[in-house]
C-alpha positions as CSV (number, residue, x, y, z in Angstrom):
1,M,-33.9,-54.2,-0.7
2,T,-37.0,-52.1,-0.1
3,T,-36.0,-51.4,3.5
4,R,-32.5,-50.2,2.5
5,F,-34.1,-48.0,-0.2
6,Y,-36.3,-46.3,2.4
7,L,-33.3,-46.0,4.8
8,M,-31.3,-44.2,2.1
9,S,-34.3,-41.9,1.4
10,D,-34.4,-41.0,5.1
11,Q,-30.7,-40.4,5.2
12,L,-30.8,-38.2,2.1
13,A,-33.7,-36.3,3.5
14,T,-31.7,-35.6,6.7
15,L,-28.7,-34.5,4.7
16,R,-30.8,-32.2,2.5
17,A,-32.5,-30.7,5.5
18,K,-29.1,-29.9,7.2
19,R,-27.8,-28.4,3.9
20,Q,-30.8,-26.3,3.6
21,Q,-30.3,-25.1,7.2
22,A,-26.7,-24.2,6.4
23,L,-27.9,-22.2,3.4
24,E,-30.3,-20.2,5.5
25,G,-27.5,-18.9,7.8
26,G,-28.9,-17.1,10.8
27,G,-32.4,-17.0,9.4
28,A,-34.6,-14.6,7.4
29,K,-34.8,-11.9,10.1
30,R,-31.0,-11.6,10.4
31,I,-30.5,-11.7,6.7
32,E,-33.0,-8.9,6.4
33,A,-31.1,-6.9,9.1
34,Q,-27.8,-7.5,7.2
35,H,-29.4,-6.1,4.0
36,A,-30.8,-3.1,5.9
37,K,-27.2,-2.2,6.8
38,G,-26.3,-2.1,3.1
39,K,-24.4,-5.4,3.4
40,L,-24.7,-8.7,1.5
41,T,-24.7,-12.1,3.2
42,A,-21.6,-14.3,3.0
43,R,-23.2,-16.6,0.4
44,E,-24.3,-13.6,-1.7
45,R,-20.8,-12.3,-1.7
46,L,-19.3,-15.6,-2.7
47,S,-21.8,-15.9,-5.6
48,I,-20.6,-12.6,-7.0
49,L,-16.9,-13.3,-6.4
50,L,-16.7,-16.8,-7.9
51,D,-17.4,-18.2,-11.3
52,E,-21.0,-19.5,-11.6
53,A,-21.4,-23.0,-10.1
54,S,-17.7,-23.3,-9.3
55,F,-18.0,-23.3,-5.5
56,Q,-17.3,-26.5,-3.6
57,E,-18.0,-26.1,0.1
58,L,-16.2,-27.9,2.9
59,G,-17.3,-28.0,6.5
60,A,-20.8,-26.8,5.8
61,L,-22.3,-28.9,8.7
62,A,-19.7,-28.2,11.4
63,T,-21.1,-26.8,14.7
64,H,-19.6,-25.8,18.0
65,H,-19.7,-28.0,21.1
66,N,-20.0,-25.3,23.7
67,S,-23.0,-25.3,26.1
68,D,-22.0,-22.4,28.4
69,F,-24.2,-19.3,28.4
70,G,-27.0,-21.0,26.5
71,M,-24.9,-21.7,23.5
72,D,-26.3,-25.3,23.3
73,K,-29.5,-23.7,22.0
74,Q,-27.6,-21.7,19.3
75,R,-26.0,-24.1,17.0
76,F,-26.0,-23.3,13.3
77,P,-24.5,-25.6,10.6
78,G,-21.2,-24.0,9.5
79,D,-20.9,-22.0,12.8
80,G,-20.8,-18.6,11.1
81,I,-18.3,-19.2,8.4
82,I,-18.4,-20.6,4.9
83,T,-15.2,-22.2,3.5
84,G,-14.3,-24.0,0.3
85,F,-12.9,-23.8,-3.2
86,G,-14.0,-22.1,-6.4
87,K,-12.8,-20.4,-9.5
88,I,-12.3,-16.8,-10.6
89,G,-11.8,-16.3,-14.3
90,G,-11.3,-20.0,-14.6
91,R,-8.4,-20.0,-12.0
92,R,-8.7,-22.0,-8.8
93,V,-8.9,-20.1,-5.4
94,A,-9.6,-21.0,-1.8
95,V,-12.1,-18.8,0.0
96,Y,-13.6,-18.3,3.4
97,A,-16.4,-15.9,4.3
98,Q,-17.6,-15.0,7.8
99,D,-21.4,-15.0,8.1
100,F,-22.5,-12.1,10.3
101,T,-26.1,-13.4,10.4
102,V,-24.9,-16.3,12.5
103,L,-23.9,-15.1,16.0
104,G,-22.5,-11.9,14.6
105,G,-19.9,-13.9,12.7
106,S,-18.0,-14.3,16.0
107,F,-14.7,-16.0,15.7
108,S,-14.9,-19.5,17.3
109,E,-12.8,-22.6,17.6
110,V,-14.7,-24.1,14.8
111,Q,-14.2,-21.1,12.6
112,S,-10.4,-21.3,13.3
113,N,-10.4,-25.0,12.4
114,K,-12.3,-24.4,9.1
115,I,-10.0,-21.5,8.1
116,S,-6.9,-23.4,9.0
117,R,-8.1,-26.4,7.0
118,I,-8.6,-24.2,3.9
119,L,-5.2,-22.5,4.3
120,D,-3.5,-25.9,4.7
121,L,-5.1,-27.2,1.5
122,A,-4.4,-23.9,-0.4
123,I,-0.7,-24.1,0.5
124,E,-0.6,-27.8,-0.6
125,A,-2.5,-27.0,-3.9
126,G,-0.6,-23.8,-4.5
127,I,-3.6,-21.6,-5.0
128,P,-4.5,-18.1,-3.8
129,V,-6.6,-17.6,-0.6
130,I,-9.3,-14.9,-0.4
131,G,-10.8,-14.1,3.0
132,L,-14.1,-12.2,3.4
133,N,-14.2,-10.7,6.9
134,D,-17.3,-9.6,8.7
135,S,-17.2,-10.5,12.4
136,G,-17.9,-8.9,15.7
137,G,-14.7,-10.4,17.1
138,A,-13.9,-13.4,19.4
139,R,-16.7,-15.5,20.6
140,V,-16.8,-14.5,24.3
141,Q,-18.7,-17.5,25.3
142,E,-15.8,-19.8,24.4
143,G,-13.3,-18.0,26.6
144,V,-9.7,-18.6,26.0
145,R,-10.4,-21.2,23.3
146,S,-11.5,-18.5,20.9
147,L,-8.4,-16.5,21.6
148,A,-6.1,-19.6,21.1
149,A,-7.9,-20.2,17.9
150,Y,-6.5,-16.9,16.4
151,G,-3.0,-18.3,16.8
152,E,-3.8,-21.3,14.6
153,V,-4.8,-19.0,11.8
154,F,-1.9,-16.6,12.3
155,V,0.7,-19.3,12.0
156,R,-0.9,-20.5,8.7
157,N,-1.1,-16.9,7.4
158,V,2.7,-16.6,8.0
159,K,3.3,-20.1,6.5
160,A,1.4,-19.1,3.4
161,S,3.1,-15.7,3.1
162,G,5.3,-15.7,0.0
163,V,4.0,-19.1,-1.1
164,V,0.4,-18.3,-2.3
165,P,-1.2,-14.8,-2.6
166,Q,-3.5,-13.9,0.3
167,L,-6.2,-11.2,-0.2
168,S,-8.4,-9.9,2.7
169,L,-11.7,-8.1,2.2
170,I,-13.1,-6.2,5.2
171,L,-16.8,-6.1,4.7
172,G,-18.0,-5.2,8.2
173,P,-16.5,-5.1,11.6
174,C,-13.1,-6.6,12.3
175,A,-11.9,-6.1,15.8
176,G,-9.5,-7.2,18.5
177,G,-7.2,-10.1,17.6
178,A,-9.0,-10.7,14.3
179,V,-7.3,-7.6,12.8
180,Y,-4.0,-9.4,12.7
181,S,-4.9,-12.0,10.1
182,P,-5.7,-9.4,7.4
183,A,-2.6,-7.5,8.4
184,L,-0.5,-10.7,7.8
185,T,-1.9,-11.1,4.3
186,D,-0.7,-9.5,1.1
187,I,-3.5,-7.0,0.3
188,T,-6.4,-5.7,2.4
189,I,-9.4,-4.2,0.7
190,M,-11.9,-2.1,2.8
191,V,-15.4,-0.9,2.0
192,D,-16.1,2.7,2.6
193,Q,-18.7,3.4,5.4
194,T,-19.5,-0.2,6.2
195,S,-16.2,-1.7,7.3
196,N,-13.8,-0.9,10.2
197,M,-10.8,-2.4,11.9
198,F,-9.4,-1.6,15.4
199,L,-7.7,-3.4,18.2
200,T,-9.8,-1.7,20.9
201,G,-13.3,-0.2,20.2
202,P,-14.6,3.2,21.0
203,D,-16.2,2.2,24.3
204,I,-12.9,0.8,25.7
205,I,-11.0,3.9,24.4
206,K,-13.5,6.1,26.2
207,T,-13.0,4.2,29.4
208,V,-9.2,4.0,29.3
209,T,-8.2,7.3,27.7
210,G,-11.4,9.4,27.9
211,E,-11.3,10.0,24.1
212,D,-14.6,10.2,22.2
213,V,-14.4,8.6,18.8
214,T,-16.8,6.7,16.6
215,A,-16.0,3.4,15.0
216,E,-15.8,5.0,11.6
217,E,-13.4,7.8,12.9
218,L,-11.3,5.2,14.7
219,G,-10.9,2.5,12.1
220,G,-13.1,3.2,9.0
221,A,-12.0,2.4,5.5
222,W,-10.8,5.9,4.8
223,V,-8.7,6.0,8.0
224,H,-6.8,2.8,7.1
225,N,-6.4,3.8,3.5
226,A,-5.3,7.4,4.0
227,T,-3.9,7.7,7.5
228,S,-2.6,4.4,8.9
229,G,-1.7,2.6,5.7
230,V,-3.1,-0.7,7.1
231,A,-5.3,-1.2,4.0
232,Q,-4.1,-0.9,0.4
233,V,-7.4,-0.6,-1.5
234,L,-10.5,1.5,-0.8
235,A,-13.8,0.2,-2.3
236,T,-17.0,2.3,-2.7
237,D,-19.3,-0.6,-1.9
238,E,-19.2,-4.4,-1.6
239,A,-19.7,-4.9,-5.4
240,D,-16.7,-2.6,-6.0
241,A,-14.6,-4.6,-3.5
242,L,-15.4,-7.9,-5.1
243,R,-14.7,-6.5,-8.6
244,K,-11.4,-5.1,-7.5
245,T,-10.5,-8.5,-5.9
246,K,-10.9,-10.2,-9.2
247,Q,-8.9,-7.5,-11.0
248,L,-6.1,-7.7,-8.5
249,L,-5.9,-11.5,-8.8
250,S,-5.3,-11.1,-12.6
251,Y,-1.9,-9.6,-11.8
252,L,-0.9,-12.4,-9.5
253,P,0.4,-15.9,-10.1
254,Q,-1.2,-18.9,-8.4
255,N,1.9,-19.4,-6.3
256,N,5.5,-18.4,-5.9
257,T,6.7,-21.0,-8.4
258,E,4.7,-19.6,-11.3
259,D,4.7,-16.4,-13.3
260,P,1.7,-14.1,-13.4
261,P,-0.7,-14.8,-16.2
262,Q,-0.1,-13.0,-19.5
263,L,-3.1,-11.3,-21.2
264,E,-3.3,-11.3,-25.0
265,P,-1.4,-8.1,-26.0
266,Y,-3.8,-5.4,-27.1
267,D,-1.6,-2.3,-27.1
268,P,1.3,-2.2,-29.7
269,A,4.6,-3.0,-28.1
270,D,6.4,-0.4,-30.4
271,R,3.9,2.4,-29.6
272,M,5.7,5.7,-29.1
273,D,4.0,8.7,-27.5
274,E,5.4,12.0,-28.8
275,T,3.7,13.9,-25.9
276,L,6.2,12.3,-23.5
277,N,8.9,14.4,-25.1
278,H,7.2,17.4,-23.7
279,H,6.0,16.1,-20.4
280,I,8.7,17.4,-18.1
281,P,8.4,21.2,-17.4
282,G,11.3,23.5,-18.2
283,D,11.3,24.9,-14.7
284,D,12.8,22.3,-12.2
285,N,10.5,23.5,-9.5
286,V,7.3,22.9,-11.4
287,P,5.6,19.6,-10.7
288,Y,4.0,17.3,-13.3
289,D,1.5,14.5,-13.3
290,M,3.5,11.2,-12.8
291,N,0.3,9.1,-13.0
292,A,-0.4,10.5,-16.5
293,L,3.2,9.7,-17.5
294,L,2.8,6.1,-16.4
295,A,-0.5,5.7,-18.1
296,Q,1.2,6.7,-21.4
297,V,3.9,4.1,-21.0
298,F,2.0,1.1,-19.8
299,D,-0.7,-0.9,-21.7
300,R,-3.8,1.2,-22.0
301,D,-6.0,1.2,-18.8
302,S,-3.9,-1.5,-17.2
303,M,-2.8,0.4,-14.0
304,F,-4.0,-0.7,-10.6
305,G,-2.8,1.6,-7.8
306,L,-2.2,0.4,-4.3
307,H,-2.1,2.6,-1.2
308,S,-3.3,5.4,-3.5
309,D,-4.5,7.6,-0.7
310,W,-1.6,7.0,1.7
311,A,1.9,8.5,1.4
312,A,0.9,10.0,-1.9
313,N,4.5,11.3,-2.5
314,A,5.2,7.8,-3.8
315,L,3.1,5.8,-6.3
316,V,3.0,2.0,-6.3
317,G,0.8,-0.6,-8.0
318,F,0.5,-3.1,-10.8
319,A,0.3,-2.5,-14.6
320,R,1.0,-4.4,-17.8
321,L,3.5,-4.1,-20.6
322,D,2.7,-6.1,-23.7
323,G,0.2,-8.1,-21.7
324,H,2.7,-9.0,-18.9
325,A,2.1,-8.0,-15.3
326,V,4.7,-5.6,-13.8
327,G,4.9,-3.7,-10.5
328,Y,5.6,0.0,-10.7
329,I,7.1,2.4,-8.2
330,A,7.4,6.1,-8.8
331,N,8.0,9.4,-7.0
332,N,5.1,11.8,-7.3
333,P,6.4,15.4,-7.9
334,Q,2.9,16.8,-7.2
335,V,3.1,15.8,-3.5
336,M,6.1,17.0,-1.3
337,S,8.1,17.3,-4.6
338,G,8.3,13.5,-4.5
339,C,10.5,13.4,-1.4
340,L,11.0,10.1,0.4
341,D,9.7,10.2,4.0
342,I,8.9,7.5,6.6
343,N,5.5,6.4,5.2
344,A,6.7,6.5,1.5
345,S,9.7,4.3,2.5
346,D,7.4,1.8,4.1
347,K,5.0,1.9,1.1
348,I,7.8,1.3,-1.4
349,A,9.6,-1.4,0.5
350,R,6.4,-3.3,1.0
351,H,5.5,-3.2,-2.7
352,I,9.0,-4.3,-3.7
353,T,8.7,-7.3,-1.4
354,L,5.2,-8.1,-2.6
355,C,6.2,-8.1,-6.3
356,D,9.4,-10.1,-5.6
357,Q,7.7,-12.9,-3.8
358,F,5.4,-13.5,-6.7
359,N,7.8,-13.1,-9.6
360,I,6.5,-9.7,-10.8
361,P,9.2,-7.5,-12.5
362,L,9.7,-4.1,-11.0
363,I,9.9,-0.8,-12.9
364,T,11.0,2.3,-10.9
365,F,10.4,5.8,-12.2
366,V,12.7,8.3,-10.4
367,D,12.1,12.0,-9.8
368,C,13.2,12.5,-6.2
369,P,15.0,15.4,-4.6
370,G,16.0,13.3,-1.6
371,Y,14.8,12.2,1.8
372,L,12.6,14.7,3.6
373,P,14.7,16.7,6.1
374,G,13.4,17.5,9.5
375,V,13.6,16.8,13.3
376,E,10.3,14.9,13.3
377,Q,11.5,12.6,10.5
378,E,14.8,11.9,12.3
379,Y,13.2,11.3,15.7
380,N,10.7,8.9,14.2
381,G,13.4,6.8,12.5
382,V,13.6,7.9,8.9
383,I,17.0,6.2,8.8
384,R,15.5,2.9,9.8
385,H,12.5,3.3,7.5
386,G,14.6,4.5,4.6
387,A,16.8,1.5,5.0
388,K,13.8,-0.7,4.2
389,I,13.8,0.5,0.6
390,I,17.5,-0.4,0.2
391,Y,17.1,-3.8,1.9
392,A,14.0,-4.7,-0.3
393,Y,15.7,-3.7,-3.6
394,C,18.9,-5.5,-2.7
395,Q,17.0,-8.6,-1.7
396,A,14.7,-8.7,-4.7
397,T,15.7,-11.1,-7.5
398,V,13.0,-10.3,-10.0
399,P,14.0,-8.2,-13.1
400,K,14.5,-4.6,-12.0
401,I,14.5,-1.7,-14.4
402,S,14.9,2.0,-13.4
403,L,14.2,5.2,-15.4
404,V,15.3,8.6,-14.1
405,T,12.9,11.2,-15.5
406,R,14.2,14.3,-13.6
407,K,15.8,14.6,-10.1
408,A,17.9,11.9,-8.6
409,Y,19.8,13.4,-5.8
410,G,22.0,12.0,-3.1
411,G,20.9,9.0,-1.1
412,S,17.6,8.8,-2.8
413,Y,19.3,8.2,-6.2
414,V,21.2,5.2,-4.7
415,A,18.2,3.8,-2.8
416,L,15.7,3.9,-5.7
417,S,17.0,1.0,-7.8
418,S,20.3,2.4,-8.8
419,K,22.7,0.3,-10.8
420,Q,24.7,-0.6,-7.7
421,M,21.5,-1.9,-6.0
422,N,21.3,-5.0,-8.1
423,N,19.4,-3.1,-10.8
424,D,19.4,-4.9,-14.2
425,V,18.9,-2.0,-16.6
426,A,19.1,1.7,-15.9
427,F,17.6,4.2,-18.3
428,A,17.5,8.0,-18.1
429,W,15.8,10.8,-20.0
430,P,17.8,13.8,-21.2
431,S,16.0,15.8,-18.5
432,A,17.6,13.6,-15.7
433,Q,19.6,15.4,-13.0
434,I,21.8,12.9,-11.3
435,A,23.8,14.7,-8.6
436,V,24.9,14.5,-5.0
437,M,22.6,17.4,-4.0
438,G,20.6,20.3,-5.4
439,A,22.4,23.3,-7.0
440,E,21.3,25.8,-4.3
441,G,22.5,23.6,-1.5
442,A,25.8,22.8,-3.3
443,A,26.4,26.6,-3.8
444,R,26.2,27.2,0.0
445,L,28.2,24.2,0.9
446,L,31.0,24.5,-1.6
447,N,31.3,28.2,-2.3
448,R,30.1,29.9,0.9
449,R,33.2,32.0,1.5
450,A,33.6,33.1,-2.2
451,I,30.0,34.1,-2.3
452,E,30.2,36.1,1.0
453,A,33.5,37.8,-0.2
454,A,32.1,38.7,-3.6
455,E,31.1,42.3,-4.4
456,D,27.7,41.0,-5.5
457,P,27.0,37.8,-3.4
458,K,23.7,37.1,-5.2
459,A,25.4,37.3,-8.6
460,E,28.2,35.1,-7.5
461,E,25.8,32.5,-6.1
462,A,23.8,32.6,-9.3
463,R,27.0,32.1,-11.3
464,F,28.0,29.1,-9.2
465,I,24.5,27.5,-9.4
466,A,24.5,27.8,-13.2
467,E,28.0,26.3,-13.3
468,Y,26.9,23.4,-11.1
469,K,23.8,22.7,-13.2
470,E,25.8,22.8,-16.4
471,K,28.3,20.2,-15.0
472,F,26.0,17.9,-13.1
473,F,22.3,18.4,-14.0
474,N,22.3,15.9,-16.9
475,P,22.5,12.2,-17.3
476,Y,25.6,12.1,-19.4
477,Q,28.2,12.0,-16.6
478,A,26.4,9.0,-15.0
479,A,26.2,7.4,-18.4
480,D,29.9,8.0,-19.0
481,V,30.8,6.0,-15.9
482,G,28.3,3.2,-16.5
483,Q,25.7,4.1,-13.9
484,I,23.1,4.7,-16.6
485,D,22.9,2.1,-19.3
486,E,21.2,4.3,-21.9
487,V,19.9,7.8,-22.2
488,I,16.7,7.5,-24.2
489,E,14.1,9.9,-25.7
490,P,11.0,9.9,-23.5
491,R,8.8,8.8,-26.4
492,E,10.9,5.6,-26.7
493,T,10.2,4.5,-23.1
494,R,7.5,2.0,-23.7
495,P,9.3,-0.1,-26.4
496,R,12.5,0.1,-24.5
497,L,11.0,-1.2,-21.3
498,I,9.2,-4.0,-23.2
499,R,12.4,-5.1,-25.0
500,A,14.4,-5.0,-21.8
501,L,11.8,-7.1,-20.0
502,E,11.8,-9.6,-22.9
503,V,15.5,-10.2,-22.3
504,L,15.2,-10.3,-18.5
505,R,12.3,-12.8,-18.5
506,T,14.8,-15.7,-18.2
507,K,17.0,-14.0,-15.6
508,V,18.6,-16.4,-13.1
509,T,19.9,-15.2,-9.8
510,Q,21.9,-17.2,-7.2
511,T,21.5,-16.2,-3.6
512,I,23.6,-17.1,-0.5
513,P,21.8,-19.8,1.5
514,K,20.7,-18.5,4.9
515,K,17.8,-18.8,7.3
516,H,16.7,-15.2,6.8
517,G,18.1,-11.7,7.0
518,L,17.1,-9.0,9.4
519,F,14.7,-6.6,7.7
520,P,15.2,-3.1,9.2
521,V,11.8,-3.0,10.9
């Protein structure tokens, strides 16, 4: 009895020593270096992200088995990644966090096995996955095994796509093949000045193309939030990134079989805002603040914009109506008059698909003069990109409500959740202009000869434009033929949307069985 007692004491001491070593990561010096860069350690990040004492770690003692290049002397429990389960706001999540203090967080076979294990369990349990990325790239000492390990994670990212929400935080470097895992997830958050993503680094680019570029200029947070569109959220620092992750999660369900959580309503459902009746300028060519309009309609302070700095001619994000999560899409008249171009089309199509896969109703605010004309747009495939919006709306089965606030011309009217695109309820304000094209273009197309033959061509053109506007620049003809369900006062918008969503909450849609369609990529 005594011998067994002492044996267990020794075993416990060994376990506790190994656990302590795992908690210390790469050691005090490397942790100090991490802090000197303005970065937290992986465990510090998880302690901020997760509810207190909720983290249950798996694989804490796993190590690599490589002895090449002196690696047998560099074994750390956990092998540079922390994986497990925890809670955020009382809701279960799966997490993994790369530890840069251990071998630079380099991606190894063991890392792949641990991430794959967590993804498999998250899919089975139906809970979101949050990945904290901070790695110098593939572990070169492992050769092709570290490259093959990427594939194991990618296949699970795709398997989880549309089943459980996947959020990626980029909190340091993320290079080479590692960039594709975040790109396969639903939302990528990057921290300004301390994170970057690129396939090939500045040194290789210098060698191959002769271009001089820094890591920040090549793949910094601002680049991917404002230029490439790879990331959807920009964070000022790590604390901001972790706070925004928690906020984003509050709009998402645990998995694709559930609805997003509802908050206790705190903004009256029947609230009407009189200022909306005066929000649209009298002059058609004067822009207005669409973000301010949305803020007056949705629950107070409930908007969370995605891709806010990329393709700003379109606005997308999450908000709430009467405590329920919704996805919004809107044209932004303050940028390119709200035209649709290639990037805006990609941005909108992605958001429709994101909301649809997680049962988040879509509300579309339309003020669009059409697709952006131009040789560059045509050469770069605006037809193909524009078709993505159409495909995404037609494919989406969640409740869809549209509201035309002003311009809805030509193909953009049809594409932006029109009645014929499986829209459920179509509203319009009295200021809506639903027409095949703008009045000036119509004058030149339909009345060119009469204008040229007139004694006063300018007066004749003005007369035709006024006649065209009188006839088509209103919502009533569209309402007359059933393309608009109801013309409403702007101040009525919030209660109208809430009541419509109340009815549509039990919507059932039957789809034709098929393997999958061909998204116009």
